[in-house]
C-alpha positions in Angstrom: 13.0 4.8 1.1 12.4 2.3 4.0 9.9 -0.6 3.8 8.5 -3.2 6.0 8.9 -6.9 5.4 6.5 -8.5 3.0 3.3 -9.3 4.9 1.5 -12.3 3.5 -2.2 -12.3 3.4 -4.6 -15.4 3.5 -4.9 -15.4 -0.3 -1.2 -16.1 -0.7 0.0 -17.7 -2.9 -2.6 -17.1 -5.7 -2.1 -17.6 -9.4 -2.7 -14.5 -11.5 -4.1 -12.3 -12.7 -3.9 -10.2 -9.5 -4.5 -6.5 -8.6 -1.6 -4.4 -7.4 -2.3 -1.2 -5.5 0.2 1.6 -4.7 -0.6 4.4 -2.2 1.5 7.5 -1.8 0.6 9.9 1.0 2.6 13.1 1.3 2.0 14.7 4.7 2.1 18.4 5.1 4.2 18.2 8.4 6.8 15.7 9.3 5.4 15.9 12.9 2.5 13.8 11.6 4.8 10.8 10.8 4.8 9.1 14.2 0.9 9.0 14.3 0.6 8.0 10.7 3.2 5.2 11.2 1.6 3.9 14.3 -1.9 3.8 12.6 -0.5 2.1 9.5 1.3 -0.6 11.4 -1.8 -1.2 13.6 -3.8 -1.6 10.4 -1.2 -4.0 9.0 -1.9 -6.4 11.8 -5.3 -7.1 10.3 -3.6 -8.1 7.0 -3.3 -11.9 7.7 -7.1 -12.1 8.1 -8.3 -9.9 5.2 -10.2 -11.8 2.5 -8.4 -11.6 -0.8 -5.2 -10.0 0.5 -2.2 -11.6 -1.1 0.6 -9.5 0.5 1.8 -6.1 1.1 4.6 -3.7 2.1 4.4 -0.5 4.1 7.0 2.1 3.1 8.2 5.5 4.1 10.5 8.2 2.9 10.9 10.7 5.8 13.1 13.0 3.7 10.1 13.7 1.4 7.4 13.4 4.1 5.9 10.4 2.3 4.4 7.1 3.4 2.3 4.5 1.7 1.9 0.9 0.7 2.3 -1.5 -2.1 -0.3 -4.3 -1.8 -1.5 -7.2 -4.0 -5.1 -8.5 -4.0 -6.9 -11.4 -5.5 -9.2 -8.9 -7.3 -10.5 -5.4 -7.4 -13.5 -6.3 -5.2 -11.2 -7.5 -2.4 -9.3 -4.2 -2.5 -12.6 -2.3 -2.4 -13.7 -4.2 0.7 -10.5 -3.3 2.5 -10.9 0.4 1.5 -14.4 0.3 3.1 -13.2 -1.2 6.4 -14.3 1.1 9.3 -10.8 1.3 10.7 -9.4 2.3 7.3 -12.1 4.8 6.7 -11.4 6.4 10.1 -7.7 6.7 9.4 -8.4 8.4 6.1 -10.8 10.8 7.7 -8.3 11.6 10.4 -5.5 12.5 8.0 -7.5 13.7 4.9 -6.6 17.3 5.5 -3.0 16.8 6.7 -1.6 15.9 3.3 -2.1 14.6 -0.3 -3.0 11.1 -1.2 -2.3 9.5 -4.6 -3.1 6.0 -5.5 -3.0 3.7 -8.4 -4.1 0.1 -9.2 -3.2 -2.2 -12.0 -3.3 -5.8 -13.0 -0.3 -8.1 -12.8 -0.1 -11.5 -14.5 1.7 -13.2 -11.5 3.3 -12.3 -8.3 7.1 -11.9 -8.3 7.6 -9.9 -5.1 11.1 -8.7 -5.9 10.3 -7.7 -9.5 7.1 -5.9 -8.4 8.9 -3.8 -5.7 11.8 -2.9 -8.0 9.6 -2.0 -10.9 7.3 0.3 -8.8 10.1 1.9 -6.9 12.0 2.5 -10.1 9.0 4.4 -11.5 8.6 6.4 -8.3 12.3 7.3 -8.1 12.2 8.4 -11.8 9.2 10.6 -11.0 6.7 8.4 -13.0 3.6 6.8 -11.7 3.6 3.0 -11.1 2.4 1.1 -14.1 1.9 -2.5 -15.3 4.9 -4.6 -15.6 
């Protein structure tokens, strides 16, 4: 699994509780990876200006045709505002029928970037869904 660097948002650092969000998109065809990656990195450029965004990683596992993100938000309402952004909605529409999306959100007491990443990836590698630390 490959991941981007941690991209801090304007709400960083924030004391907890915070909302963590994991997305896992499995594309039907590996040929869609370049377009998905380009759109994802383009969207990540907005990150430093998104209200309530604490930080995030983009990740990919080309061997399993999967891409996604692990993001941290000040609260659920901030995450929902991001989900409703026009550019995000358009990406989701463009790729809706090209794969399967799973997502999960949960609350964390505090941000420990290293522990959060390792906990979530450990669950994913073991075939379990990410859960609260």
